[in-house]
N, C-alpha and C positions, 0 to 999 in steps of 0.2 A: 538723869544721867547716872546718879548713884545707884538707883534701883536696877537699872539695866545692867550695871556692872555686877551687882549682887546675883541677879538671876543668871547671867552668863557664866558666872563662876560656879553655880550650883551643879550643873551636869558634870563638870570636871571633878568636883569634890565627890559626887556620888560614884563616878567611875573609879576614882582613887580608892574610896572605901570598899567598893565591890572587889577591886583587884586585890586589896590587902586581905579581905575575907576569904577569897578563893585560894590565895596563896597559903593561908593558915590551914584551910581544909585539905588542900591538895598535897602539902608537904609530907605528912605522914604516909599517905598512900604512895607517893613517889618514892619515898625512902624504902617502903616495903617492897615495891616493884623492883627497885634497884638492889635489894638485899642479895648478897652472894649466897649460893648454896653451901650448906655445911659440907665439910670434906668427908663425913662419915656416912656410909650406906650399909645397912644391915639387912641381910636376906635370910629367909627360911625356905628351904627347898625340900621336896621329896626326891630321893635319889635312888636310881637303880644302879647297883654295883655289879658289873658283869665281867668276871675274870676272862682273860684271853691267855690261858695258861699253857705251859709246856714244862717238861722236867726231864732230868737225867737221874734215874734211881739206881743206886748201887747197893748190893749186887743183883737186884731183882730184874733190872731192865724195865721196860715199859715207861709209863708216864703217870701223871696225876690229873684228876679232874677236881675242880673247885666250883661249888655251886654259887649262883648269884644271890644277892641279898638286896632288900629294899628298906631304906632307913631314912629318918629325918636328918637334915643337915643344917647347921647354922654357919653362915659366912659373914665376915666383917671386911669391908673394903674402905680404904682411905685414899682419897683423891688428892694427889700432889698438885695437879693442874686439872683443867676440864677434861683433858685427854688421857692423862697418865694416872693409873691407880695401882695399888697393891691390894691383893685379896688373900685372906687366910680362911681356910675352910676347916670345920671341926665336925667330926662324926665318928661313930664306931660301927663296925660291921662284924657279923659272925658267919662263918662258912663251914660247911661239911666238905671234907677232903677224902677222896677215894683214889686208891692205886688202880691203874688199868694196865693189864699186861695180857698174859695167857688167860687170866681170869680177872677178878676184881677183889679188892680188899679195903674194908673201911679203915681209914686212918684217923678217924675221929673228927673233932671240931676245933676251931681256933677263932679267937676274936682279934680284930685289928683296930688300932687307933692310928689313922693316917693323916695327921695334920699336913696341909699342903699350902705353900705360899707361892703365889704367882704375881708377876708384874704384867699389867694389862695396858693395852692401847684401846681407847674408846673413840670410834670414828666420828660419830655424830652426837655429841653429848647433850645438845640442846634440842634435838628433834624428838618426835614421838617414838620412832624406832631407833635404838641406839646399839648397833652391833659392836662387838669387841673381840679381841684375841689376846691370849696371854701365854706365858711360859714361866716355869719356875721349878721349885724343888719340893720333894716330898720326903718325910721321914716317917716310916711305919713302925709302930710298936706292936709286937705280937704278944698276946697274953691269954690267960685262961685256956691253955691248951688242954683238951679233954681227950685222952686216949681211950679207945673203945674197950680195951681189955682183950683177953684171949691172946691172939698172935701179936697184938700191938699193946705194949704195957706202958710206954711213955713216948712223948713227942715233944721236941723242942725246936722252936723257930727263931732264927737270928733276926734281931731288929735290923733295918736296912734303910739306906737312902735311895731315892729314885728321882727321876725327872718327870716333869708334867707339862703337857700342852693343853690349851684350852681355847674354846670358841663359844660365844654366846650372844645373847641380845637382851637388853632391858627395854620394856615397853612402858612408856609414860602413861600412868592412870590418873594423874592429877593429884593435887594436894600432897606432893612429895612421895607418893606411892608408885611403885613400878611392878609389873609382872616380869618374870625372868625365865628364860630357857638357857640351859648351859650344858656343854659337853666337855668332858676332860678325858685325856688318855694319860695314864700314869705308867711309867716304865720301871717296874719294881722286881727285884730278884732277892731271894732269900735262901739260905742254907738250912736244911731240915735234918734233924737227927732223930731217928726212931730207935727205941729199945736201947738207949744208952750209946748209940753209935753203931749198932749192929747193921742198921740200914741207914744210908744217907741219901739225900736228894738235893740237887741244885735246881731250884724251882723259879721259873719266870712266871709271875702272877699277871702282870701287865693289864690291870683292869681298865675298862671303860666305865665312866661315871656319867649317867644321863639324868639331868636334873630339871625339875619344874618348880617354880615357887614365886614368892612375892617379896618385895623389899621396901624399906622406908629410908628416905634420906633425912637424917637429923639435921 
């Protein structure tokens, strides 16, 4: 009778030990699976900056043309929730500017530092394809104005605030990596003074920013 009790208790003891062992092994894995995503996402993009320009030029009349530029860009996003994030983009661009009227006149080159902060809504943050939209504010610093000489001896651009709209998509690549496609429209106006104010221009730059890149969720 005693032996039968011992043998009948053995399977229960083995099952109990196996359950404890499985729990010890599975607990770290379950903790890792349940680990929340970091709120930080950093992307690197290649961006085409395509101005959609218009201008009033006094007293010459006519308008201006600003050429496109292709630059690397770094952006940093912080997720307040799975769906709500803020993104700051950092890049510099350099553009040739030309007056167009009865003829054309080289107005030189100018560099732009246009940090842009947007608030985004991410529609499907846990899916493979993660579209989002955003809106925000831009502040553009103009620097390194390079007048061509001759008829144009100096050029000065006023720093300016602008508004930004955004749409894009992150594509999950696994292991915290994403591919990214992004489009922004920035509504940006600046006042330009040439030759110490002899010629002035009210310039709408209004660039499109078309970006492709990769990101990592820390």
